[in-house]
C-alpha positions in Angstrom: 115.5 134.9 89.6 112.8 132.3 89.9 112.4 129.8 92.7 113.3 126.9 90.3 116.5 128.5 89.3 117.5 129.2 92.9 116.7 125.6 93.8 118.7 124.4 90.8 121.8 126.4 91.9 121.5 125.3 95.5 121.2 121.6 94.4 124.4 121.9 92.3 126.3 123.4 95.2 125.0 120.7 97.5 126.1 118.0 95.1 129.5 119.6 94.8 129.8 119.8 98.6 128.8 116.1 99.0 131.2 115.1 96.3 134.2 116.7 98.0 132.9 115.4 101.4 133.2 111.9 99.9 136.9 112.5 99.1 137.5 114.0 102.5 135.8 111.3 104.6 137.6 108.6 102.7 140.9 110.4 103.1 140.4 110.8 106.8 139.3 107.2 107.2 142.6 106.0 105.7 144.6 108.7 107.6 145.7 110.8 104.6 146.5 114.3 105.6 143.9 116.6 104.2 144.5 120.3 104.9 141.7 122.0 103.0 138.0 121.4 102.1 136.5 124.2 100.0 133.4 124.7 97.9 134.4 127.0 95.1 137.7 128.2 93.8 139.8 131.4 94.2 140.0 133.7 97.2 138.3 132.4 100.3 135.1 134.2 101.3 134.7 132.5 104.6 136.5 129.6 106.4 137.3 128.1 109.7 139.8 125.6 110.9 139.1 122.4 112.8 142.0 120.2 113.6 144.4 120.1 110.7 141.8 120.9 108.1 140.5 124.3 106.9 136.9 124.3 105.8 135.5 127.1 103.7 133.7 128.7 100.8 135.7 130.4 97.9 134.7 133.2 95.6 134.1 131.3 92.3 131.3 128.7 92.7 132.5 126.5 89.9 133.3 123.3 91.8 135.2 122.5 94.9 138.3 120.7 96.1 140.0 118.8 98.9 143.7 119.4 99.3 145.5 116.1 100.3 149.2 116.5 101.1 151.3 115.1 98.3 148.8 115.1 95.4 150.5 118.2 94.0 153.7 116.9 92.3 155.5 120.2 92.9 154.6 120.3 96.6 157.4 119.7 99.1 156.1 117.3 101.8 157.7 117.7 105.3 159.3 114.6 106.6 156.8 114.2 109.4 153.9 114.1 106.8 155.5 111.6 104.4 153.8 108.6 105.8 150.4 110.3 105.5 151.0 111.8 102.0 149.1 110.7 98.9 152.0 109.0 97.1 153.0 106.9 100.1 149.7 105.4 100.7 148.7 101.9 99.3 147.3 102.1 95.7 144.0 100.6 96.8 143.5 103.3 99.4 144.3 106.0 96.9 141.8 104.5 94.5 139.0 104.5 97.1 139.7 108.1 98.0 139.5 109.0 94.3 136.3 107.1 93.6 134.6 108.2 96.8 133.7 111.7 95.4 132.0 110.4 92.3 130.4 107.5 94.2 128.4 110.0 96.2 126.6 111.1 93.0 124.8 107.8 92.8 124.0 107.8 96.5 122.5 111.3 96.2 120.5 110.4 93.1 119.2 107.2 94.8 118.1 109.1 97.9 116.4 111.8 95.9 114.5 109.1 93.9 113.5 107.2 97.0 112.1 110.3 98.6 110.3 111.3 95.4 108.8 107.8 95.0 107.4 108.0 98.5 106.1 111.5 98.3 105.2 112.7 94.8 105.2 109.3 93.1 105.8 108.4 89.4 103.3 108.0 86.6 101.8 104.6 86.2 101.2 105.0 82.5 97.5 105.5 83.0 95.6 108.7 82.9 93.1 110.5 85.3 90.0 112.3 84.3 91.7 115.6 85.1 92.6 117.4 81.8 96.3 118.3 81.4 95.9 119.7 78.0 93.0 121.1 76.0 93.9 121.6 72.3 93.1 125.1 71.0 93.6 124.5 67.3 94.1 121.4 65.1 95.6 122.1 61.7 94.6 125.8 62.0 91.0 125.0 63.0 89.5 125.4 66.5 89.5 122.1 68.3 86.2 120.7 69.5 87.3 120.8 73.2 88.2 124.5 73.0 84.9 125.2 71.1 83.0 123.5 74.0 84.8 125.6 76.6 86.9 122.8 78.3 89.9 124.0 80.2 93.1 122.3 81.5 92.3 121.3 85.1 88.7 120.3 84.4 87.7 116.9 85.7 85.3 114.9 83.5 82.8 113.1 85.7 80.1 112.2 83.2 79.7 111.7 79.5 76.3 111.2 77.8 74.7 110.5 81.1 77.1 107.8 82.2 79.6 108.2 85.1 83.3 108.2 84.1 85.4 106.8 86.9 88.8 106.9 85.2 90.4 107.8 81.9 89.6 104.4 80.4 85.9 105.2 80.8 86.4 108.7 79.3 88.4 107.4 76.4 86.0 104.6 75.7 83.0 107.1 75.7 84.9 109.4 73.3 85.8 106.5 71.0 82.2 105.2 71.1 80.9 108.6 69.7 81.1 108.9 65.9 82.8 111.9 64.3 80.3 114.7 63.9 78.2 113.6 66.8 77.8 115.5 70.1 79.2 114.5 73.5 77.3 115.8 76.5 79.8 116.3 79.3 79.7 117.1 83.0 82.9 118.5 84.4 84.1 119.7 87.8 85.8 123.1 87.8 86.8 124.9 91.0 84.3 123.0 93.1 81.4 123.5 90.6 79.8 121.2 88.1 79.3 122.4 84.6 77.3 120.9 81.7 79.1 121.2 78.4 78.6 119.9 74.9 81.2 119.1 72.3 80.7 118.1 68.7 83.5 115.7 67.7 85.8 116.2 64.8 87.3 113.4 62.8 90.9 112.3 63.2 93.1 109.7 61.6 95.9 108.3 63.8 98.7 106.1 62.8 99.3 102.9 64.8 102.0 104.8 66.6 99.5 107.4 67.7 100.6 110.2 65.3 97.8 112.5 64.0 97.8 112.0 60.2 94.7 113.9 59.2 91.9 116.0 60.8 88.4 117.2 59.8 86.5 119.7 61.8 83.0 118.7 62.9 81.2 120.7 60.2 83.4 119.1 57.5 82.7 115.4 58.6 81.1 113.5 55.8 81.9 116.1 53.2 84.0 115.3 50.1 86.1 112.2 49.5 87.4 110.1 52.4 91.0 109.2 52.2 91.8 105.5 52.7 93.7 105.1 55.9 97.2 103.7 55.8 97.6 100.1 57.2 97.2 100.1 60.9 95.7 103.6 61.0 92.5 104.4 62.9 89.7 106.9 62.1 88.0 108.1 65.3 86.0 110.9 66.8 88.3 113.7 68.0 87.8 115.9 71.1 91.3 117.2 71.6 92.2 116.6 75.2 94.9 114.9 77.1 94.7 113.6 80.7 96.9 114.2 83.7 98.9 111.1 84.4 98.0 108.9 87.3 100.7 109.0 90.0 101.6 106.1 92.4 103.6 106.5 95.5 105.2 103.5 97.3 106.5 102.5 100.7 110.1 102.4 101.6 110.8 98.8 100.3 109.0 99.5 96.9 110.7 102.9 96.6 114.1 101.4 97.1 113.6 98.7 94.4 112.1 101.2 91.9 114.8 103.8 92.6 117.6 101.3 92.1 116.2 100.5 88.7 115.8 104.1 87.8 119.4 104.9 88.8 120.6 102.1 86.5 118.5 103.4 83.6 119.7 107.0 84.1 123.3 105.8 84.3 122.9 104.1 80.9 121.4 107.2 79.4 124.2 109.4 80.9 126.8 107.2 79.3 125.1 107.7 76.0 124.8 111.4 76.7 128.5 111.7 77.3 129.1 110.1 73.9 126.6 112.4 72.3 128.4 115.5 73.7 131.7 114.5 72.2 130.0 113.5 69.0 128.3 117.0 68.8 131.7 118.6 69.4 133.8 116.6 67.0 131.1 115.9 64.5 130.3 119.6 63.9 126.8 119.7 65.4 127.9 122.2 68.1 129.4 124.5 65.5 126.2 124.3 63.4 124.1 125.1 66.5 126.4 128.1 67.3 125.7 129.5 63.8 122.0 129.0 64.0 119.3 131.5 65.0 116.3 131.5 67.3 115.4 129.1 70.0 116.7 125.6 69.8 115.5 122.1 70.7 116.9 120.3 73.7 118.9 118.0 71.5 120.3 120.7 69.3 123.7 121.1 70.8 124.8 120.4 74.3 122.7 121.8 77.2 124.7 123.9 79.7 124.0 125.1 83.2 122.1 128.2 82.0 119.9 126.1 79.8 119.3 123.5 82.5 118.6 126.3 85.0 116.0 127.8 82.6 114.2 124.4 82.3 114.4 124.0 86.1 112.8 127.4 86.6 110.0 126.6 84.1 109.5 123.2 85.7 108.9 124.6 89.2 106.8 127.5 87.9 104.5 125.2 86.1 104.3 122.6 88.9 106.2 120.0 86.9 108.2 118.9 89.9 109.1 115.5 88.5 110.8 117.2 85.6 112.8 119.2 88.1 113.7 116.1 90.0 114.7 114.3 86.8 116.9 117.2 85.8 118.7 117.2 89.1 119.1 113.4 89.2 120.3 113.3 85.6 122.7 116.1 86.1 124.1 114.5 89.3 124.8 111.2 87.6 126.1 112.8 84.4 128.7 114.8 86.3 129.7 111.8 88.4 130.4 109.8 85.2 132.2 112.7 83.5 134.5 113.0 86.5 135.5 109.3 86.1 136.7 109.8 82.5 140.4 108.6 82.3 141.6 112.1 81.6 143.9 114.2 83.8 143.2 116.2 86.0 139.8 114.4 86.5 139.6 111.7 89.2 139.4 109.2 86.4 142.7 110.4 85.1 144.3 109.7 88.6 142.7 106.3 88.6 144.1 105.6 85.1 147.6 106.5 86.5 147.1 104.1 89.4 146.0 101.4 87.0 149.0 102.0 84.8 151.4 101.8 87.7 149.8 98.6 88.9 150.1 96.9 85.5 153.6 98.1 84.6 155.1 98.2 88.1 156.6 101.6 87.4 155.8 104.9 89.0 154.4 107.7 86.8 156.0 111.1 87.0 152.8 113.2 87.3 154.7 116.3 86.2 154.9 114.9 82.7 151.1 114.8 82.5 150.7 118.5 83.2 150.6 119.4 79.5 147.9 116.8 79.0 145.9 118.1 82.0 146.3 121.6 80.7 144.9 120.5 77.3 142.0 118.8 78.9 141.2 121.8 81.0 141.5 124.0 77.9 139.1 121.8 76.1 136.5 121.9 78.8 136.9 125.7 79.3 136.3 126.3 75.6 133.3 123.9 75.6 131.9 125.6 78.6 132.1 129.0 77.0 130.6 127.8 73.7 127.7 126.1 75.5 127.2 129.2 77.7 127.1 131.4 74.6 124.6 128.9 73.0 122.4 128.9 76.1 122.3 132.8 76.1 122.2 133.5 72.3 119.8 130.6 71.5 117.8 129.7 74.6 116.6 126.2 74.7 112.9 125.6 74.0 111.3 124.2 77.1 110.0 120.8 76.1 106.7 120.9 78.0 
């Protein structure tokens, strides 16, 4: 098991623990009687008791729970605990206790992003002179960069005798060289400077940046030249991509940026939940299950195994921002899912409170047990289907 997968599993367990801690702290603040706080389900593996609450870890690491007296409709509540039981607390206090768990997801995501912004930083949209990708082939032909001996990690410091201080300089020098002509490059590699030469091919790019056509250096000028589509550009082609330029910020800047990112990820997660249900009821999940070979990220829902695989590859390849994005996205997505108005989710309990507030009538939770069972059944089937999909058709890592 790779380091990335281990970190992913630990991160999930920490998110679960903090989620349940949110419920517990809110319950204790309002003097609900909470008798258990467990990470996992099933037989206890380890536990201890402090005050009236037992804290522990259970055998099945598939979530966690806080047991609050009176939440189970079949539980007999002793007379001395009635005042502190869930049904006898004010509705607004019950609502806060219910929301407190999912609310921690946004706090966790925000803190992760603040720390990331202050340490690793985020891309500015500009490139550096360090090469992230050197194309090996283009349309079946050896790319000029590979032919010249360029490698990912090389830093271009000079082109045609002129110093290149940033990617704008490098890109301008490449674009200023006509197809078929030679670039003389000086690159830094492992502390040494190397002189390399690359003869440019000819590429036609659409205005959106898509490669439309390519000619190898030896074929430049031969045969008829296609008329580019409107907005297309014909340029000399080397076949490299730069490492992005990262920018870190201080606390104040990190807080502002992270708040915006949390909002953006929340919007994407809302859309993602809709996409999951669309895939299930629209037949896309069934089609994906019948397919063969590796699948794209958007071909069927992504489960924990698939996400763990991407996490492992991210850490292994040093793509730590991808790992952070995966954890943050997962954290917010699960927080939102838990707020869906479906029993037995926290959102289902909130919906019951709202219904009681509007109608003025108490809801017999026991009558909702069949609905809760159906919801649990749906998610269990979905989990098994996605697990099978992740194992039978592993997701293609998108980087």
